[in-house]
C-alpha positions in Angstrom: 0.1 0.2 0.1 1.6 3.4 -0.8 1.7 5.7 1.9 -1.2 7.2 3.4 -2.4 10.5 5.0 -5.5 11.5 6.8 -7.6 13.3 4.0 -11.0 13.8 5.9 -11.3 13.5 9.8 -15.2 13.6 11.3 -15.4 13.4 14.7 -18.9 13.0 16.9 -19.6 12.9 21.0 -15.7 11.8 21.4 -14.6 12.6 24.4 -15.1 16.5 24.7 -15.8 16.6 21.1 -19.5 17.5 20.0 -19.2 17.3 16.3 -15.7 18.2 14.1 -15.4 17.7 10.3 -11.4 18.5 9.4 -10.2 18.2 5.9 -6.4 19.2 6.3 -4.6 20.3 3.3 -0.7 19.9 3.9 1.7 18.9 5.9 1.2 20.7 9.5 -2.3 20.8 10.7 -1.9 22.4 13.9 -5.4 22.4 16.3 -5.3 25.2 18.3 -7.9 26.8 20.9 -8.5 27.4 24.9 -7.7 25.0 27.3 -10.5 22.1 27.8 -12.3 23.0 24.8 -11.6 19.2 22.9 -8.0 19.8 21.3 -7.0 17.1 22.7 -10.0 15.0 21.9 -9.0 15.5 18.3 -5.8 14.0 18.5 -7.3 10.9 20.3 -10.0 10.5 18.2 -7.1 9.6 15.7 -5.5 7.1 17.8 -8.9 5.5 18.6 -9.7 5.3 14.9 -6.7 3.3 13.9 -4.6 2.0 17.0 -7.8 -0.5 18.4 -9.1 -1.3 21.7 -5.6 -1.2 23.4 -5.9 2.7 23.2 -9.4 3.3 24.2 -10.1 4.8 27.6 -12.8 3.4 30.1 -15.1 6.3 28.5 -14.6 7.6 25.2 -18.2 8.9 25.0 -19.1 12.5 25.9 -20.7 12.7 29.0 -24.6 13.0 28.4 -24.4 11.2 24.9 -25.7 7.6 24.2 -23.0 6.7 21.6 -19.9 8.2 19.6 -18.2 8.1 16.1 -15.1 8.5 14.4 -14.5 8.5 10.6 -10.8 9.0 9.5 -10.3 8.6 5.8 -7.1 8.3 3.5 -6.4 8.2 0.3 -7.4 4.2 0.0 -9.3 3.7 3.1 -12.4 4.5 5.2 -11.9 3.8 8.7 -15.0 4.2 10.9 -15.2 3.4 14.6 -18.6 3.4 16.7 -18.6 3.2 20.3 -21.6 2.5 22.3 -21.7 1.4 26.2 -21.4 -2.4 25.2 -18.2 -1.4 23.3 -16.2 -0.4 20.3 -17.0 -1.6 16.6 -14.7 -1.2 13.8 -15.2 -1.0 10.0 -12.8 -0.2 7.5 -13.8 -0.5 3.8 -12.0 0.9 0.6 -12.6 4.2 -1.6 -15.3 1.8 -3.4 -16.8 0.7 -0.6 -15.5 -2.6 -0.3 -15.4 -3.9 3.3 -11.9 -5.0 4.3 -11.3 -8.4 6.3 -9.7 -8.4 9.6 -10.0 -4.6 9.4 -7.5 -4.6 13.1 -4.8 -6.4 11.6 -4.5 -4.1 8.5 -4.5 -1.0 10.4 -2.1 -2.6 12.7 0.0 -2.8 10.0 -0.6 0.7 8.8 -0.3 2.7 11.9 2.4 1.1 13.7 2.2 3.2 16.8 -0.3 6.4 17.0 0.7 6.6 20.6 4.2 8.0 20.0 4.6 11.3 21.2 7.9 13.3 20.0 7.7 16.1 22.1 6.5 13.5 24.8 9.8 11.6 24.0 12.1 14.6 24.6 10.7 14.7 28.3 11.1 11.4 28.9 14.2 10.2 31.2 17.3 8.8 29.5 16.2 5.0 30.7 12.7 5.5 29.4 13.9 6.8 26.2 16.2 4.0 25.5 13.3 1.7 26.0 11.7 3.3 23.3 14.2 3.0 20.8 14.9 -0.8 21.9 11.1 -1.1 21.1 11.4 0.9 17.8 14.5 -1.2 16.5 13.3 -4.5 17.6 16.0 -5.1 20.1 15.5 -6.5 23.8 18.8 -7.0 25.9 16.6 -8.1 28.7 17.9 -11.6 29.0 21.5 -10.4 28.2 21.2 -7.1 30.3 20.3 -9.1 33.6 22.7 -12.2 33.0 25.7 -9.6 32.5 24.1 -8.1 35.7 23.9 -11.2 37.4 27.9 -12.3 36.4 28.9 -8.4 37.2 27.7 -8.9 40.7 29.4 -12.2 41.0 32.6 -11.2 39.8 32.1 -8.2 42.0 31.8 -10.5 45.2 34.9 -13.0 43.9 37.1 -9.6 43.6 36.4 -8.7 46.9 37.5 -12.6 48.3 40.3 -11.9 46.1 41.1 -8.5 48.1 40.3 -10.1 51.4 42.6 -12.6 50.6 45.6 -10.6 49.1 45.7 -8.7 52.4 45.5 -11.8 54.4 48.5 -13.4 52.6 50.2 -9.9 53.0 49.7 -10.0 56.8 50.9 -13.6 57.0 54.6 -14.6 57.7 56.5 -16.7 55.5 59.6 -18.9 57.1 61.2 -20.5 54.1 63.7 -22.3 56.2 60.8 -23.9 58.5 59.9 -28.6 57.7 57.3 -28.8 55.6 55.7 -31.3 58.5 55.1 -30.1 62.3 57.4 -32.0 64.9 55.8 -34.3 67.0 55.7 -32.8 70.3 54.7 -36.2 72.1 57.2 -38.1 70.9 60.2 -36.0 71.9 58.2 -36.2 75.1 58.4 -39.7 75.7 62.1 -39.6 74.4 63.0 -37.3 76.8 61.3 -39.4 79.7 62.9 -42.1 78.2 66.6 -40.7 78.6 65.9 -39.3 82.1 65.0 -42.6 83.0 68.2 -44.5 81.6 70.2 -41.5 83.0 68.7 -42.3 86.4 70.0 -45.9 86.5 73.4 -44.5 84.9 73.6 -42.4 88.0 72.2 -45.6 90.5 75.0 -47.4 88.4 77.6 -45.0 89.5 76.6 -44.4 92.8 76.7 -48.2 93.1 79.9 -48.6 91.7 81.3 -45.9 94.0 80.2 -47.5 97.1 81.6 -50.7 95.9 85.0 -49.0 95.6 84.9 -47.9 99.2 83.6 -51.0 100.4 86.7 -52.7 98.7 89.2 -50.1 100.1 87.2 -51.1 103.2 88.0 -54.7 102.7 91.6 -54.3 101.6 92.3 -51.9 104.9 90.7 -54.9 107.2 93.3 -57.2 105.3 96.1 -55.0 106.0 94.6 -54.6 109.3 93.6 -58.5 110.3 95.9 -61.1 108.3 93.8 -63.7 109.9 90.7 -63.1 108.2 92.7 -62.7 105.0 91.6 -66.1 103.6 88.2 -65.6 104.3 88.6 -61.8 103.3 90.2 -62.8 100.0 87.4 -65.2 99.2 85.0 -62.2 99.9 87.0 -59.9 97.9 86.6 -62.0 94.8 82.9 -62.5 94.7 83.4 -58.6 95.2 85.5 -58.4 92.5 83.1 -60.4 90.5 80.4 -58.3 91.4 82.4 -55.0 90.6 83.3 -56.8 87.1 79.5 -57.3 86.4 78.8 -53.5 87.5 81.8 -52.3 85.0 80.4 -53.8 82.0 76.6 -52.8 83.3 77.8 -49.4 83.4 80.0 -49.5 80.1 77.0 -51.1 78.4 74.9 -48.0 79.4 73.8 -45.3 76.7 75.2 -42.0 77.6 72.1 -39.4 76.2 72.3 -35.3 75.5 69.4 -34.5 77.8 69.9 -30.9 77.4 69.8 -31.1 73.7 66.7 -32.7 73.7 65.2 -30.2 76.1 66.4 -27.7 73.6 64.6 -29.2 70.4 61.5 -29.4 72.9 61.7 -25.9 73.7 62.0 -25.2 70.0 59.2 -27.4 68.7 56.4 -25.0 69.6 57.9 -22.1 67.2 59.0 -24.4 64.4 55.3 -25.9 64.4 54.0 -22.0 64.5 56.1 -21.8 61.3 55.0 -25.0 59.7 51.1 -23.8 60.1 51.5 -20.6 59.4 53.4 -21.9 55.9 50.3 -24.5 55.1 48.3 -21.6 55.8 49.4 -19.1 53.5 49.8 -22.2 50.4 46.0 -23.0 51.2 45.5 -19.1 50.5 47.4 -18.6 47.6 45.9 -21.7 46.0 42.5 -19.8 46.7 43.6 -16.9 45.2 44.9 -18.6 42.1 41.2 -19.9 42.2 39.3 -17.0 42.4 41.6 -14.9 39.7 41.0 -17.7 37.0 37.4 -17.6 37.8 37.3 -13.6 37.4 38.9 -13.7 34.6 36.5 -16.4 33.4 33.6 -14.4 34.1 35.2 -11.0 32.3 35.6 -13.0 29.4 31.9 -14.2 29.6 30.8 -10.5 30.1 32.9 -9.5 27.2 31.4 -12.0 25.0 27.7 -10.5 26.1 29.0 -7.2 25.0 30.1 -8.1 21.5 26.9 -10.0 21.1 25.0 -7.0 22.0 27.2 -4.4 19.8 26.7 -7.3 16.7 22.9 -6.7 17.6 23.1 -2.9 17.5 25.1 -2.7 14.3 22.9 -4.7 12.3 19.9 -2.9 13.7 18.1 -0.3 11.8 18.0 3.0 13.6 15.3 5.6 11.9 18.0 8.3 12.3 21.4 8.1 11.0 23.6 8.2 14.0 21.3 7.3 16.4 22.3 4.1 18.8 22.4 3.5 22.5 24.6 1.7 25.2 24.2 0.6 28.5 24.2 4.2 30.1 21.4 5.2 27.5 20.3 7.0 24.3 23.5 8.0 22.3 23.5 10.3 19.1 26.6 10.5 17.1 28.5 8.9 19.6 27.4 11.3 22.6 24.5 11.2 24.9 21.1 12.1 23.0 20.3 14.8 26.1 23.9 16.8 25.0 22.2 17.0 21.4 21.0 19.8 20.2 17.1 21.4 20.7 16.8 21.0 16.8 18.5 17.7 16.7 16.5 16.2 19.5 13.2 17.4 17.3 14.8 16.2 14.2 15.5 12.7 15.9 11.9 12.4 17.8 9.8 13.0 14.8 11.9 10.8 12.6 11.3 8.0 15.5 7.4 9.0 15.3 7.2 8.2 11.4 9.4 5.5 11.8 6.8 4.1 14.1 4.4 4.3 11.3 6.1 3.6 8.0 2.7 3.4 5.5 0.3 5.7 7.7 2.6 9.0 7.0 1.1 10.8 10.5 2.1 11.5 13.6 0.2 13.5 16.5 2.3 16.0 19.2 0.5 16.9 22.0 1.6 20.1 24.2 2.6 21.8 21.0 2.5 25.3 23.0 6.1 24.1 24.0 7.1 24.7 21.1 8.1 27.8 20.1 7.7 30.1 16.6 11.0 28.2 15.5 10.5 25.0 16.5 7.2 25.1 14.8 9.1 26.1 11.4 11.4 23.1 12.0 8.5 20.7 12.9 6.7 21.9 9.2 10.1 21.5 7.1 10.4 18.0 9.2 6.8 17.2 7.7 7.4 18.2 4.5 10.9 16.5 4.2 9.8 13.5 5.4 6.2 13.2 3.3 4.2 13.3 6.6 1.4 15.0 8.0 1.7 16.2 11.7 -0.8 16.9 13.8 -0.3 19.3 16.3 -1.9 20.4 19.7 -1.6 24.1 20.6 -3.4 26.3 22.9 -4.1 29.7 21.7 -5.4 30.9 17.8 -2.8 32.6 16.6 -2.0 32.6 12.5 -0.1 29.2 13.0 -3.3 27.5 13.7 -5.1 25.7 11.4 -8.4 24.9 13.0 -9.4 26.2 16.1 -11.9 23.8 18.9 -13.9 25.8 21.0 -16.5 24.0 23.4 -16.0 20.7 21.6 -16.8 22.1 17.9 -14.6 24.0 15.1 -15.1 27.5 15.0 -12.3 28.1 12.6 -10.8 26.2 10.0 -8.1 27.4 7.6 -7.7 23.9 6.1 -10.0 23.9 3.4 -10.1 25.8 0.0 -12.8 28.7 0.0 -15.8 28.0 -1.9 -16.5 30.3 -4.8 -19.0 33.4 -3.9 -18.3 32.7 -0.6 -19.6 35.6 2.1 -17.3 37.5 4.1 -16.7 35.9 7.5 -19.9 36.3 9.6 -22.2 36.8 7.3 -24.8 34.3 5.8 -25.4 34.4 1.7 -28.5 36.1 2.4 -26.6 39.0 4.1 -23.6 39.1 1.5 -23.7 42.4 -0.6 -25.1 42.4 -4.2 -23.1 42.6 -6.5 -22.3 46.8 -7.1 -24.4 47.7 -4.2 -24.6 47.2 -0.3 -25.1 44.3 1.7 -28.4 43.0 2.5 -29.6 44.2 6.0 -30.4 40.8 8.1 -33.7 40.6 10.0 -34.2 39.3 12.8 -31.6 37.2 14.8 -28.7 36.0 12.0 -28.9 32.4 10.8 -26.6 29.7 12.5 -25.2 28.7 9.0 -21.6 28.6 8.5 -20.0 31.2 7.0 -16.9 30.6 4.6 -14.1 33.4 4.3 -10.8 34.3 2.7 -8.3 33.1 5.7 -5.2 34.8 6.4 -3.0 31.8 4.9 -4.7 32.0 1.5 -6.6 29.1 2.4 -10.6 29.3 3.6 -12.1 29.8 7.0 -14.9 28.3 8.3 -17.0 29.6 11.2 -19.2 27.0 12.2 -21.6 27.5 13.7 -21.9 31.4 13.4 -21.5 32.7 16.8 -23.3 36.2 18.2 -20.6 38.5 20.1 -23.0 39.2 23.1 -21.2 42.7 23.3 -22.4 44.0 19.9 -25.3 41.2 19.5 -27.5 44.2 17.9 -24.8 44.6 15.1 -25.7 41.1 14.1 -21.8 40.3 14.2 -20.1 37.3 14.2 -17.1 35.4 15.7 -13.7 33.9 14.1 -10.6 34.8 13.0 -11.4 36.4 9.5 -10.8 38.7 6.3 -12.8 41.7 6.1 -13.1 44.7 3.5 -11.0 46.6 6.5 -8.1 44.3 6.6 -6.8 40.7 8.2 -7.4 40.4 11.7 -6.1 37.7 13.9 -8.5 38.2 17.1 -7.6 34.9 18.8 -11.4 33.6 17.7 -13.1 36.6 18.7 -12.8 38.7 15.4 -16.1 40.6 15.2 -17.8 41.0 11.6 -20.6 43.4 11.3 -22.6 41.8 8.8 -23.9 45.0 7.7 -20.9 46.6 6.2 -18.3 43.6 5.7 -16.2 45.0 8.1 -15.0 43.9 11.7 -15.5 46.1 14.6 -11.4 46.3 14.8 -11.1 48.1 11.6 -14.0 50.6 11.2 -13.2 53.9 10.9 -15.0 57.1 12.6 -17.7 57.0 9.8 -18.7 53.6 10.0 -19.1 53.9 13.5 -21.6 57.1 13.3 -23.8 54.9 11.0 -23.5 51.8 13.3 -24.1 54.3 16.2 -27.2 55.7 13.9 -28.7 52.0 13.5 -28.2 50.7 17.0 -28.5 53.7 19.1 -25.1 53.3 20.5 -21.7 52.7 19.5 -20.3 48.7 19.9 -18.3 47.7 22.0 -14.8 46.6 20.6 -12.7 44.5 22.5 -9.0 45.2 22.9 -7.3 43.1 20.8 -5.2 40.3 23.1 -1.6 40.2 23.1 0.3 37.1 22.5 0.3 33.9 24.6 3.4 34.1 26.8 6.1 31.4 25.7 7.3 29.3 28.7 10.9 29.7 28.7 11.5 26.6 30.5 11.3 24.2 27.7 12.8 20.7 26.9 15.1 22.1 24.4 15.6 25.6 22.7 16.2 26.9 18.8 
């Protein structure tokens, strides 16, 4: 299907609207008027027509009405959505009247997403802008980002344990001269006890030997003193000699242990064993450190792999604007954060994204258009023409930039249509229009509430629907609306007062005409002061 624009919109009883019919003729359609008059409802009606049930509010029908309807016509289709308390009903036909099967499926392919607001996108937080862009280009890294976050947290914990183990190792002493295993203190104690026993036995043997020798000396003395007992004593001495010989051999066989050395070893064992234990702890920590470092390296490789997969997907993605991309920090434009782009660049990007979401229905809706200054609004118009699109902008006010003025749910000024041939001036019914070469007809009674078509300030046509009487000069049969009168072009913000008798507005009457009005009405009509231009909010999300 060829690219489509909205060529006609008719909405009745939708939200604040009573009955609105708009036939846009350009790339930019600015819906103006005061607050709470139905401007937003116009854009909502377009959304309801195409976006389907997912975009419908709970109560789309105007209060006090039984039903509502939106008829939206493009170059090839006529979309009709009807609302009742029981629900909504959709009908899509071709220009030949043939009914389209699966109408919502056709509209979904045609419209994409009319809920994307370029200005709303600029006011989003960077994270929300990133989520919308991911949805636009069809990329979702939720699984990869969750896994990356999990791995990153795991690696962080491992690195913390690495830091702790490295600090612990630096605090642990190292003893290269210590043995690999601890010395057995119990074995040394047993050895000491046995040595002491042997030492005691040796002392006892030495004592016994000393006694024997003393006894031998005594015997010798006894031999010297008493020869009579010599033989007996000799025999006794022989026994004693044998005993001495036995004890001498026993003494010679007894080991000579270094008890002091063993005691020194026992005293040194605890310090040596402490060194062994400290070396073992250091070896264990060093092993755990190597294992943790290897684990961290592995996690880093996996994170790099995930980042490479994301980079590959980003490189293959088709972004709606050259230079637009994103990373884990948010939206990027030409490699820099999107928030750092100029206001014009941000506006270009957001409008291009809105149109990319609607590749066939080349329509985008911009709410809060009052945030756009004159330069920004001109840029929006240029972007619409550049992309061959149609942008509908909601804006407070009724200045010359406004295409359609909404008041109390109705169109009171429509500059989008061409003027009808032979149309009457603004605020005049056809029977009150001046006859060729003569004065205008004098109306009788109250003026008829029929739409008057006049030449607009932009060269198009202005519709006053229906023509309304300005209360301050009702007797002069005046109408409200922005219009061209015989005296000049005046933008009165939807309240330019047209005098039917003279085809001139009260704003440009000269003194003679005022005198004539005074003669007719018996008084001079009240002339409202020309309203000043609406203030521009300086606190905008961007400047141009």
